N, C-alpha and C positions, 0 to 999 in steps of 0.2 A: 504494500500500500504506500502510495506517495504521501508525503507530509508537507504541509505549508506552515512555516513559522513566520509570524508577523511581529513587528515592533514599530516603534516610532522612527527608527532609522536602522540602516544596514551600512556599515562602513568597513572597507577592506583594510584600513590603515594607511591608504593612499587617497581614497576618494569615497564619497557617498554614492551608493548604488541603488537606493530605493528603500522599500519598507518590508520586503518579504523574501524568504528563501524557499525554493522548492527542492525537496530531498527525495531521492528514490534509491533504495538499496545502498544507503550509506554515503552517497555522493550528491553533490550539488548539481541539479539539472535545470535550474532556472533562478533568476534573481531580478527583482524589480518591484512592480506593484502587484498586490494580491489579486486584483481583478484580472490581470493579464496572465497570472500563473495558475489560478485555480482551475481544476478540472473536477467534474462530478466524481464523487467517491473519495476525494482527497481528505485526509485527516488534517484538521487545522488547529494549530496551537497559537493563541494570541497572547502577546506580552504588551498589554496596554501600558505605556509609560516606560517600556524597556528599550534598550539599545543593543543591537546585535553587532558584534565585532568578531574577527577571527579568534580562534582559540589562542591563548597566550603560549609562547614558546620560551622556556628558560633554557638558553643555549649552553650554559655552563653551570652545572650544579653537581655537588657531591651527594648523590641521592642516598647511598647507604649510610654515611655519617649523619645526614639529615634525619633519616628514619630512626637512627639510634639516639639522636639528641632528644627526640620527643619524650623519651622516658629516661634520659641520661642526666648529666650534670653540666649546666652552662654557668660560666663565671662572669659573663659580660657585665652584669649589673652590680657586681661586687664593688664596694666603695673603699675597702681597706684590706690590708693583709689579714687582719683578724677575721673580717667578714668572709674572705675567701677561704681561709682555713676552716672556719665553722661550717661552710657549705660542703667542703670536702669531707669533713668528719661525718656530717649527717648522711651524705651520699654513701660513704664507706660502710656505715652501719646498715644500709639497705641491701648490701651485697653479700654473697656467701663468704664465709670465713676464708681468708687467704686470697680471694680473687683480687686481681689488680684493680686499682682505682684510676680510671681514666676520665678526665674532664676536659672541656674545651671552652673556647671563646673568652679566654682571659684578656682583659684590656688593661694593661699596666698604666695607660694614660689616665684611666679613671680611678685608680687606686690613690688613696691619700698619700702614700709613700712615693708615688710616681716612679716605681722601679719594678723590674721583674723579680719574682721570688727566687730563692735559691734552694739547693738541696736541704739546707738547714731549716728553712722555713717549712718546707713540705714534711720534713721529719717530725715537726711539731704536730702535724695532723695525723700522720700514720707512720710509725717507725718500724713496723713489723711486716709490712707487705709493700709491694711496689706501688708507687704513685707517679703518674705522669699527667701533666697538664699541658695544654696547647694554647698559645696565643691565638686570638681570634682570626688572625691572618692565615694560620695554619703553617707558617714557615719557621716558627720558634716553639720549642718544647722545653719544659723543665721537669727533671726527674729527681725523686728523692734518693737517699743513699742506697736503699735496698734495690731500687730499679737500676741504678748505676752499677752496683756490684753484680747483679744478675746478668747484666749486658756486657760486662768486662770493660767498663769505661772507667779508667783510672789515670793516674799521672803519666803512665807509660804509653798510652794510646796516642796515635797521631790523628790529626784532623783528617777527615775523609776529603776526597776531591769534591769541591763545590760546597763544603760545609765547614762550620767552625764550632769547636767545643770551648766555651768560655772557661777560663781558669783563674785561680787566685794567684797571689804573688809567689806561691810555692810551686805552681804548676798543677795543683790539684783541681780537677773539674768542679765548677760551682754548681753544676746541675743544669745550666742553660745550654741548650743545643740548638744550633741554627742551620737552616737549610738541610743539606743531605745528612748532616750529623743526627737529625731527628730519627733517621732510619736505623741508628745503632741500638736503639732500645727495644728491638723486637724480642730479645730474650726475656725481658722483664714482663712482656705482655702475652707470653705463650699460653698462659693459663686462662686467658680471657675467653668467655663463651662467645661463639659466633652469633650473629644477628639471626633470629628466627625468620623464616620466610614470611610468616604472617605479618610481622612488624614492618617488613619492607613494603608489602602490599598496602598495609594500612597507611604508611607514610606517603606513598605515591597517590593513594586515594585522596588524602588531605591536600596534596598539591593540586589535584583536580578540582577540589573545592575552591581553590584560589583562581580558577579559570585556566589553569595550565593543562594543555592537552598533549604537549610533547616536550621532551627535555633532551638536552645534550648532556648525557651522564658521564662524568669523569669516573673511570673504573680503575680502582687501585689507588688508595689514598694514603695508607701507611700508619694510621693511628692505632689500629688493633689488628690481630690476625685476620679477622674477617674483612678488613679493609685493604688487604693485599691483592695484587692483580689476579692471581689464580682463584682465590676464594671469592672475590667479588664477581669475577666472570662466571664462575659456577653458580653463584647465588642468583644472578640475573637469568641464567639459563634455566635454573630450577623453576622460576616463577614465570617464565616467558608466556605461557598460555593463559596466565591469570592476571596479566598486567592491566591495570585500569586506565593507564595513559600510555602514550607511545614513547619508547626509549631508544635513543640513538647513542650508542656507546663509543666513547673515546678512551682507548686503553692507555694508561700511564705505563708504558713499556720502555725499558732501558736498553733492550737488545732486540735485534730482528727476530730471533727465535721466540722470545717472550711475546712479541707482537703477533707473530703468526699463530702461536698457540691460543692467545686470547681471542683473536679474530675468529678462529675456527669454533670456539665455544659460543661466542656471542652471536654468530650468524646461525641462529637456532631454527630458522624456517618459520618463525612466528611473525604475524602481521604487526605485532606490538614491540618487537625487539629486533634490532639489527646493529651490526658493527659499523661504525662511522669512520674511524681513523685512529690516529695516535695523538697523544698529548705529551709535550715535552716542556722543559723549563729553561729560561735563559737567566732568570734572577729570582729574587725573593719578594719582599714587601716593603712598602714605605714605612709602615708602622714599626717593623722590626729592624729597620736600618739595613736591610739586606737587598733592597732593590739596587740594581747596578746603575750607577750614575757616572756621567762623564767627568764630573768634579765632585768633591766631597759634599756630604750633607751640610746644612748650615748649622745644625745643632750638635753634631757628632762628627769627629774627624775620620770618616770612612767613606769610601766610594761604593760600599755594598759588596755583593758577591755575584760575579758573572759566572754562570753555570754552563753555558752552551759549549759543547765540545764536538769534534768531528764524529764521535759516536752517535750523538743526537742527529746529525745530518744523515748518517747511515740508516738510522731507524726511520727517519722521515722518508727517505727514498724507498724503503721497504713498504711503508704505508701506501705510497703512491703506486708502487708496482702491484699492490694488492687491490687497487681501485679505491683506496680510502683517502681521507683528508689528512692534512697536517695542521695541527693546532699548537702554537708555541706561546707560552706565557712570557710576557714582557711588560714590566712596569716602569723601570727607570729609563731615562733617555739613552744611556749606553746600551741597555738591553734591546730597546726598540730598534736602534741602529744595527745591532748585531743580527737580529732576526730578519731585518730587511735585507741584509747581506745574504742570509741563507735563502730567503725567498727569491732574490735575484738569481742565485745559483740554481735553484730548483726550476725556475721558469726557463732559464737558459737550456736546461736539460730536458725540457718538454712538458713540465707541469703546466696545468691550466690555472688561471687566477682563481677560479671557483673552488680549487682544491685547497686553498691556503687560508688559514685563519690566524690572526694574532689576538691572544687573550689579554685583555686589560688596556694596554696602550695608555697608561696612566699619566705619563709625562712625555709630551711630544712637542718639540719646537716647530715653528712654521716650516722649516726646512725638512724635518722628518715627516711632517704631514704631506708635503709635496712628494717626497720619495715614496711614501706609502701609497698615495693615490696612483702613482705610476705602475705599481705592481698589480693593481686590481683586486687585491686580497680583501677579505672581510675583517673588520674590527669588531671583536666581541667585547662589549663594554659593560660595566656594572655601575649604573647611576647611584645605587644605594651606598656606594663607598663615600659619596659626597656627604651624606648625613653623618657617617661615622668619623670622618676626618676633618670636619670643619674647624675643630678646636685647635688643631696642631699642624696642619699641612703647610701653612705659610711659614711657621717657625722651622719646620724640617727642610723645606726647599729653598727658602729665601725668595725675595721679591720677583726676580726674573723668571725663575723656574716655576714658581707658584702660578704665574700667569699662563704657563703651559699645561697646567693640571687639568685632566679630563676635558680635552678640547672638542667636545661633541659637535658644536655648531661648526667649528672650523673644519672638522673632518667631513661633516655632512656637506658643507659648501664645496669642499674639494672633490666631491663625488664618491667618497668612500662609503661602501655599504656598512651600516652600523647594525649590529645585532645585540639585543639586550639580554642580560642575565643577572643573577643574584650572586653567583659563586657561593651559594649556601653550602656549608654552614657558616661561611664568613659573614653573610648578611641574611636577613629574613627573605624567604623566597616569595615575597608578595609582589607580583608584577605591577600592580597599581601603585604601590609605594615607590617602586623603581621609576615608573613614569613620572610621578609627582616630583621626585628628586631631580630628574632630568630637566623638568620645567622650572623648578624652584632654585636649584643649585646651592642652597644653604650658604649663601654668601661667598662661595668660591667661584670667581670669574663669572659674574652674572651674564656677561655678554656671550657666554657659551651655552646659554639656555636653549632648549628646544621648545617648539610649539607643542600643543596637545596632539595635533595630528602626527608630528614627527615622533613624539614620545611613544604614541601607540604603535607607530611603524617599527620602533626598536624591537618590540616583543611580538610583532606579527609579520609584516612583509619583509623586513630586514632579517628577522630571525630565521625564516624558512630557508633562506640561502645558506645560512651557517650550518643547518642540519639536513640539507638536501631534501626538503619537502616541497611539494607543489605549491605554486602561488595560491593563496586562499581565495575562495569564492569564485574561481573561474570554473567553467563547465567541467563536470566530472571530477573536480577536486574533492578530496574527502570532506565530509560535512562536519568539520571540527570547529565549533564556535562557542561563543560565550554571550550570555545576555546580562547586561549591566543595568543599574538603575539610573545612570547618568550618561550623557554623551560626553565622553572624555575628550573628544576633539575640540569641544567648545567650553569646557569647564576650566576653573582655576586649579592650580596645583593642590591646594588644601581639599577641594572637592574631589579631585581625582584620588587623592590619598585615602579619603574616607568612603569612596564608592563601594557598592556592594555587588558581588557576583550573584545574580539571581539563579542562574542555571548554567551548567556546563554540558555541552553535547559533544560526543566523540563518535565519529562514523554515523552521525545522525541519531544517536541514542542518548537519552539523558543519563548522566552519570549519577548513580545513587551515592549520596554523601551524608554523613552524620555531621551536621554543622555545629553540634555541641562540643566536638572534640577540638583541642587546641591545634593550631597549625604552626606554632612557634614557641620556643622556650628561651627566655632571655635572662 
């Protein structure tokens, strides 16, 4: 049976197209006015006062850590070291005896002490079992003494390539691990329980309640055993036939062999799961002072950590040979430049522009934006970072570089395709909040603000390119769409932030959602 869905407006993210959609067998077969689309026998669903837009795509999200966080321990709102330790203690008491305590989203900028904790601090919370906490950027971890000992991290260990182990004046590790050094603590987390499949399905369903119909899922995050590449790949394969939303998986693989193995698992033959490509890193984060900069940060004498190596290029070439995409994380201006060098090499060797994504592009000068535009690659951006960083980004970058921060309008004007995402668990996975931040800018370079139409396009028409989906609302495209209570293309940023998702449709079917369940833990 055909279905006609009507509302006050239908907007693709680029243009208004009428007031109704006609759907048959899960695809769009017509768009325009109800009177022109209706045929006898059609089932009609009217949303008086509603506004239809394409389903939101979060093109860069750590889905398994997100699902784990919903019943885990978030430290983002902790205001002091004692507050943080109290939260850790209460969470530890909820776990089985001896199980490792893993918490995330620590924001040292919000602590009264304005510093990262050390092993000694964490020992005050739990001295008899491993404790590992992650800064909210995901690029810095802190381990207690038990976790360090179980992982063999002592004064005799060398820093890994692309990582730093903070040490005191005697050379003893303080517990703070940066970039690739965070991977050294796997031994301390080996007793952690894997995420049950049902909790992943539950978390993805809650994403659907936010209007998200498809995600670009980063597979293999490193915080726990179930967040390693093999385990995450297998977990997605296990739930492939039960996925409530569409998952396009980017494998965080460091070798061609690992990438091939992950791709084989993730190409499960399911209409809701497919392997998309590879994810690599060229640097870290602004908050952790590990973003790779051309000149030192303004508040700390470091240029960050540049991580890109010839091995990363080899893995990227393998992804392209397999028919996948290449997505490379780049936040600092040095990292952005280095990734553009790699893109130029890949393009010279036959890659297509549509195969290339740069994740974040947080600090980019006008010259770098011009170089980026010439590659034709997609920029996958996170507007929600603006809300988190407004209090310190100018101090960290200095006046000139701060004016290059998150240059969305400049990139848009240069013709660069922008795709929106949250990078959750770094930020809340609420697309409407991301749109509002792109419009509002939270005081960071207001001239780089996007219009409501452009902000919607980040999570719809721009996003589909980043995950290789069909353009929304064109004939025979999947009927993945959202009904909102406001027209976000004409609303103010605060109104967009507070808008409500009335319904989410995937392949023409309403997604059943329990809206009493939380979608975020802060």
